[in-house]
N, C-alpha and C positions, 0 to 999 in steps of 0.2 A: 504493500500500500504506500509506503513512504517514497517509492519511486514514481508515483503518479504526478501528473502535472498539478501545480498549485494554482488555485483560484482564490481571488479575493471576493468574498460573498457578503452581501448586505441583506439580512433578513428583515422583513417588515410585517408587523401584525397589529391590528387594532384591538386584539384581545389575546391573552395567553393563559387561558384557564381550560382545564379539562384536556380533551384530546389534542388540541393544538399545542398545549404546553408539553405533553408527552412527545409529540412529533418533533418539536424543536429540540427538546432535550436529547432525544436519541440521535437525530440527524446532525445537529450542530456539534455534539460531542465528538463524533467521528470525523467531521470536517475539520474541527480544531486540531485533532490529533494528526491529521494528514496534511492539511494545508498550513498549519501553524495558527496559534491563537491570535496573532496580530492580523491574520488574513480574514477574520470573521467579525462582523458587527451584527447585533440584533437590536431592533428598535421595537419596544412594546410599552404599554402603559406602566408607569413607575410603580403602580400599586399591584402589578402582576409579576414583578421580578422574582418574588419569593417562590413562584411555581416552577422556575427553571433551576433545578437542584444540582445539575451536573455540568453547568456551564460557568466558566470563570467570569466573575463580576466585571472584569475589565472589558469584556466583550459585549456587555449589555448596556444599552442606552435607553433610559426611561423617559417618557414624555408625560406631561401633566395630565392626569385623569380627571376629566370634568364630569364624569358620570353620564355623558351624552355621546352617542355614537357619532353624531355629526361634528360636534366640537372636537372629539378625540381624533376623528379622521383629519380634520384641519391641522391639529397639532402634529399628527403623524407625517403629513405632507411636508410641513415646515422642517421637522426634525430630520427627515430622510434627506432632503435636498441640502441642508446645512452639513450633515455628516459626509455625504458623498462628494461635496465640493473639495474636500481634502483627502478623503479615503479612496475615491476613484475605483469603485468596485468593478470587477469583471462581470459579475452577475448580481442583479437584485432579485431576490426570491421573495415574492409577495404572497402572504397567507390570508385567506378568507375574502368574502365578497366586498365588504366596505373598503378594505385596503386595496383590493383589486380595481374597483371602480375609480378610486381616488388617485392612485399612483401610476397606473399604466400609461395614460396619455402623456402626462408631464415627464415621466422618465423616458419615454420613447422619443419625445420631441427635444428635451433639454440635455439628455445624457446619451448621445449617439454611440459612445464606446461601451456602454453598459448594457448587457443582454438582460431582457426582462422575462423572468419565469414566474408564472402565476399558478397557485394551487387554491381552488375555491374551498377545499375541505368539505365538500357537499354542496351541490348546486342550490342556490336560494330559490330558484323557480320550482324546485321539487317539494317545497314546503306547503303546508295547507293554508296558504294566503289567498286572497281574492284573485280571480282569474285575470283581472286587468293588471294587477300588480305583477303576477307571474309573467304576463305577456310583455310588460315593460322590461322586466329583468332579463328575459330571453333576448329582447332586442338589444339591450345594452351589452350583454355578454357576447353576442355575435359581433356587434360593432367593435367592441374593445378587444376582441380576439386578434384584430389586425394590429394592435399595439403590443402584441405578445410574441416573443421568440419561441416560447413553449408554454403549453398549458398542461399541468400535471393532473391527471385523474387518478384517484387513489383506489378506485374499484371499477370493475367491468360495467356495473350499472351507471356509474358516473360518466364513463367514456361513451357508452351507447347513447346516453341522454344528450351529450354534447353533439354527437353526430346528428341526432334527430332534429335539433333546433337549427342546424346549419353551420356549425363550427367545422372548419376544414380539418380533415384528419392529418394534414401536413403539420399542423401546429400542436396536435394532441399527443400526449405520451401517457401510457398506463404504467404507473409505478405504485404498486401496493405499499401501504404503510408497513413499517416494521419496528420491532423493539428488540432489545438485547436478549440474547438467549440465556443470559445469566440473571436469575431473579435477585432482587435486592435482599441482602441479609437483614434479618430483623430479630430483635429480642423482645418485641412487643407481644404481650399475651392477650389473646381474645377470649373472652368468657361467653360461651353460648349458654343460654339459661336451662335447657333440658335436652331431651332426646328427639325433639322434632326435627324435620328436615331443615338444614341450615342453608338459607338463601342469602344472596348478596345483590344489592343494586348499587351501581357506582355511576355518578354523573351529575350533570346540572339538574336541579329539581324544576325543570321547565316543561312546557307542553311537548316540545320535540321528543324528550326522553321518555314520555309516557308515565311520569310519576303518579298521575291520577289513576291510570290503568293498574299500575303496580299495587297501589293501596287498595283499590277495589278488589283485586284478586286476593290480597292478603286477608281481607275481611271474611272471605269464604274458606280460608285455610287456617282458621284460628287454632284448631286442635292438631293440625298436620305439619305446619311449617312456622319457622321464625325467621325474620329477615333483619339484617343490618343495612341501613341506607347511608352510603358515603357520598356527600355532596352538599350543595346549597343552591338556592335560586340564583340565577344570573340574569336571564332575560326577564323573568317575572320578578316583581318586587314583593308580592304578597307572600307571607310565610305559609308553610304547609300546615293545614289543619286537619281535624278528623283522622288522626293517626290511630290505626288499630293497635290493640294491646300487644300483638305479636310482631310489632315493628319498632325498631329503635333507630333514631337519627343520630349520627355521630359527626356530621359535618365533614369538611374536607380533611383528609389525613395525609401525612407525609407518605412518600412512596413505600418506605420501609414498613410503616404500619399497615398500609393498604395490602401489601404482600402477605402480611400475617392473616388478614381477613380472607384473602384468596386461599391460602394454604389450609385454612380450617373450615372453609365453607364446603357445602356439597355441590352447589350450582350457582351460576350467575344468571340473573334475570335481566333481559334487555327488551323492554316493551316499547322501543322507539317508534315514533310515527314516520320519521325519515332519518336517514343516517348516511353520511358520505362514506364512512368506512366502519368505524366501531372498534377503536383500539382496546376498549375494555374486554372485548371478546378475545382478542389476541393475548392479553395479559392473563385471562382466566385459563386459556388453552395452554399457555406456557406453564402454568401451575398445575396442569392436569385436571382441570375442572370442567364439568359439563356446562354447556351454555344453552339456555332456553331463551330464544329471541324472536322478535317479530321478523317476518319475511319482507324486509325492505332494504333497498340500497345495497351498500357494501357488505352488510351482514351476510348476505347470501354467498359472497366470495369466501368468507371466513368459515361459517358454520355449515357443515355437511349434515343435512337433516337425517335424523335417526342413526347417524354414525358418530359425530362429535357433539351432537346436541339435538335439540328439538326446536323446529321453527313453527311459528303460529302466525295467523293473520293479524295485522295491526288492529288495535282497539278491541280485540276479542278476549275478554276476561275469562270466559268459560274455557277457552282453549288453554290458557295459562294454568288455570286450576286443574284441568284434566292432565296436563303435562306434569305438573308437580306431583299429583296423586299417582301417576304411573311410575314414578322413580323407584327403583329398587337399588339395593347395595351393589349388586352385580352390574346393573346398567350404569350406575355412576362410575364404577371403576372402568368398565369397557369404554364408555364414551370419553372419559377423562384421558385414558391412555391414547385413544385415537386422536383426540384433540391435541395432545402434546406432540405426537408424531407429525401431524399436519402443520402445526405451528413451526416446528424446527425445519421443516422442508420448504415452507413458503413465505414465512412472515418475519424473518430475522432483520434486524437493523443493518447488519453487514451487507445483506443482499440489497436493501433499500439504498444504502450509501453508494454501492458499486453502480447501480443503475442510474442514480442521480448524477454521479461523476461522469458517466458515459454521456448523459444528456448534456451536461455543461460543455464537454468536449465537442459534441456534435454541433451545438449552436454557436460555438466559438470559432469553428473552422471558417476560413475565408470563403 
């Protein structure tokens, strides 16, 4: 790896919580090791820097978090252009929709020597927003694709959706997300209350992640399962209410603590309504855990139904309940082992880094 061409990479994101934080942590750690720490810059809200646990603080540049996506996006634009004036990146790697809309035209026009790579981390037009909003987002994504040297899709579903709305396959690149094959070491002790099935939910407590679906299912599993929920609201501002007695909210946890939850749980529940990839499924599979998830987006690339987990239709509480009730000790072991093997074969961070480096080389060639 150390003999690879070195690139100066400027990462930009208007949020760095949840999956995007994990993605940056994994990718940038390997880029820093290969290209050198001085060759990497990351611009994120200053209130989110705590979520990047494995990246040297000298590489992270925070901008003022105003609590508003529009104001934060303006701060991001200003910070990026200020930094790149002296840094002179070979590649600006832009993460998520708002940053992609804001930065691509100006970077393309004002920084001709910097290649523009954009990763939406799940298309915004696939969300359950009004049709007119989705139509506008599709129009912008197609128009702004001409300001991109490459657009990274993290799942087959994401790639196919881009083709369907008219983005040229010449700019699209399918690179599945990946995480380290080595699980974080943890001395954290998780106490499960009894012998009920041990379930885990990890993510933003927002509509996208289906937290309401999870809680409705748990109400029907009072005597059968207990669940820990790791996360907090991000998009939604209202606190979660009406929590069943077989559910405990523990907030965001350090990665080492989260790994302890994975290692002691029986299964991960992912009732997402839409999902670009679903890194928590990869983390669960790395730990040899069964994944019970909705059949949406990139989750279908990760979870092989009835082999590494169980897929259900989104919003279908009864299917979740039936899936949990069907679990047996032997099934959990079999699916967990199959999931671990699938993860090692397809979803490592080393594979992701190698494919990303090859992409940088491809778009940098004259």
